[in-house]
C-alpha positions in Angstrom: -54.8 64.2 301.6 -52.9 63.0 298.6 -52.9 64.7 295.1 -55.5 62.4 293.5 -57.9 62.9 296.5 -57.4 66.7 296.4 -58.1 66.7 292.6 -61.2 64.6 293.1 -62.4 66.9 295.8 -61.8 70.0 293.6 -63.8 68.4 290.8 -66.7 67.6 293.1 -66.6 71.0 294.7 -66.7 72.7 291.3 -69.6 70.5 290.2 -71.5 71.5 293.3 -70.8 75.2 292.8 -71.9 74.9 289.2 -75.1 73.2 290.2 -75.9 75.8 292.8 -75.1 78.6 290.3 -77.4 77.0 287.8 -80.3 76.9 290.3 -79.7 80.5 291.4 -79.6 81.6 287.8 -83.0 80.1 287.1 -84.4 81.7 290.2 -83.0 85.1 289.3 -83.7 84.9 285.5 -84.6 88.3 284.1 -83.6 90.3 287.2 -79.8 89.9 287.3 -76.9 88.9 285.0 -74.6 86.1 286.2 -71.2 87.2 287.3 -68.1 86.4 285.4 -67.0 84.0 288.1 -70.2 82.0 287.7 -69.6 81.7 283.9 -66.0 80.7 284.1 -65.3 77.0 283.7 -63.6 75.1 286.5 -60.5 74.7 284.4 -59.4 75.4 280.8 -56.5 73.0 280.5 -57.2 69.3 280.1 -54.5 67.1 281.6 -54.1 63.4 280.9 -54.7 62.8 284.6 -58.1 64.6 284.2 -59.2 62.2 281.5 -61.0 59.1 282.8 -58.7 56.1 283.0 -60.7 54.2 280.3 -60.3 57.0 277.8 -56.6 57.6 278.5 -55.5 54.5 276.6 -57.5 55.7 273.5 -55.8 59.1 273.6 -52.4 57.5 273.9 -53.1 54.9 271.1 -54.2 57.5 268.5 -50.7 58.8 267.5 -49.3 55.2 267.8 -51.9 54.0 265.3 -51.0 56.9 262.9 -47.3 56.1 263.2 -48.0 52.4 262.6 -50.0 53.3 259.5 -47.2 55.5 258.1 -44.7 52.7 258.7 -47.0 50.2 256.9 -47.3 52.5 253.9 -43.6 52.9 253.7 -43.0 49.2 254.1 -45.5 48.5 251.3 -43.8 50.9 248.9 -40.4 49.3 249.7 -41.9 45.9 249.0 -43.2 47.0 245.6 -39.8 48.5 244.7 -38.1 45.2 245.7 -40.6 43.2 243.7 -40.1 45.4 240.6 -36.3 45.1 240.9 -36.5 41.3 241.3 -38.8 41.1 238.3 -36.3 43.2 236.1 -33.4 41.0 237.3 -35.3 37.8 236.6 -36.2 39.1 233.1 -32.5 39.9 232.3 -31.4 36.4 233.6 -34.1 34.8 231.5 -33.0 36.6 228.4 -29.4 35.7 229.0 -30.4 32.0 229.5 -32.3 32.1 226.2 -29.2 33.5 224.4 -27.0 30.8 226.0 -29.4 28.1 225.0 -29.6 29.4 221.4 -25.8 29.6 221.2 -25.4 26.1 222.6 -28.0 24.7 220.2 -26.2 26.3 217.2 -22.9 24.9 218.4 -24.3 21.4 218.7 -25.7 21.7 215.2 -22.4 22.8 213.8 -20.6 20.0 215.6 -23.1 17.5 214.2 -22.6 18.7 210.7 -18.8 18.6 211.1 -19.0 15.1 212.4 -21.0 13.8 209.4 -19.4 16.1 206.8 -22.9 16.9 205.5 -23.7 20.5 204.9 -27.1 21.1 203.2 -26.7 23.4 200.2 -28.4 26.8 200.2 -29.5 28.8 197.1 -26.9 31.4 198.0 -24.5 32.4 200.8 -23.3 35.6 202.4 -19.7 36.1 203.3 -20.5 35.6 206.9 -22.2 32.3 206.2 -19.3 31.0 204.1 -16.9 32.0 206.9 -19.1 30.2 209.5 -18.9 27.1 207.3 -15.1 27.4 207.2 -14.9 27.7 211.0 -16.8 24.4 211.3 -14.6 22.5 208.8 -11.1 24.0 209.4 -9.4 23.0 212.7 -9.5 26.0 215.0 -5.7 26.4 215.1 -5.5 26.5 211.3 -8.5 28.7 210.6 -6.7 32.1 210.5 -4.1 30.8 208.1 -6.8 29.3 205.8 -8.7 32.6 206.1 -5.6 34.6 205.1 -5.2 32.6 201.9 -8.9 32.8 201.0 -8.9 36.6 201.6 -6.1 37.0 199.0 -7.4 34.5 196.5 -11.1 35.3 196.3 -12.1 37.6 199.2 -14.5 34.8 200.3 -16.4 34.8 197.0 -17.2 31.1 196.4 -18.3 32.0 192.8 -15.0 33.9 192.0 -13.5 33.2 188.5 -10.1 34.2 187.4 -10.7 35.6 183.9 -7.2 34.9 182.6 -6.5 31.5 184.1 -10.0 30.1 184.8 -9.1 29.4 188.5 -12.3 29.0 190.4 -13.9 29.3 193.9 -12.7 30.3 197.3 -9.3 28.8 197.0 -9.0 29.4 193.3 -8.5 25.8 192.3 -6.9 25.4 188.8 -8.7 24.0 187.0 -11.8 24.4 189.0 -13.1 20.9 188.3 -10.4 19.5 190.5 -12.8 20.2 193.4 -15.2 17.6 192.0 -13.2 15.1 194.1 -14.8 16.6 197.2 -18.4 16.8 195.7 -20.3 17.2 192.5 -21.7 20.5 193.7 -18.2 22.2 193.8 -19.3 25.1 191.7 -22.1 26.3 194.0 -21.4 24.8 197.5 -18.8 26.6 199.5 -18.6 23.7 202.0 -17.4 21.5 199.2 -14.8 24.0 198.1 -13.6 24.5 201.7 -13.2 20.7 202.2 -11.3 20.4 199.0 -9.0 23.4 199.9 -8.2 22.0 203.3 -7.4 18.6 201.8 -5.2 20.2 199.2 -3.2 22.3 201.7 -2.7 19.4 204.0 -1.5 17.1 201.2 0.8 19.6 199.5 2.1 21.7 202.3 1.3 19.9 205.5 -1.4 22.3 206.9 -3.1 25.6 206.0 -0.5 27.5 208.1 2.3 25.8 206.2 0.5 26.8 203.0 0.2 30.4 204.2 3.9 30.5 205.0 4.6 29.4 201.4 2.1 32.0 200.0 3.8 34.8 201.9 7.2 33.8 200.5 6.0 33.3 196.9 2.7 35.2 196.5 0.9 32.0 195.5 0.5 28.4 196.7 
């Protein structure tokens, strides 16, 4: 007899004994107490082999299902974190792209103005705005030299007037109305003053850097 046959026989025998005990208990009700052996179950431990084959798969599948659910929750959390990180990265890239686009647009506008030589006049200008105009008008390799002269002459004040000599503007033209050759708005438009100053330095010294070299040697130009 193999193991499964023996186990099946034991279960059948236990069932038979239990049935007989139940009948005897009914017949003897009120006259005798059942013995401990009659009350004891056939077996306290439940083995997987004792569970019907159809139910074994369910018992085995329960922890697997719980494990799969835990893994699914973890995967979902990971996906959310990845999505949030991707969104932050995209937002940063979009912001940088907007900045680059704005800078490129401003550059093209400056180049267009420089090409036409037309700089619409404003009611007033900050030092930074005047310097930005100079960067558009003065060749890049000459800008620093031009800036050095203007720093000494007027500290970038396009309305500066020398009380003793009457020299006027960014480059302290003397007399100031010399700058009318570059535009009638020479008194209030720094772009006109810058264009005149560049032309003067090129004609008299060869370039703003040559003018700056002269200024360093003589304290004027």
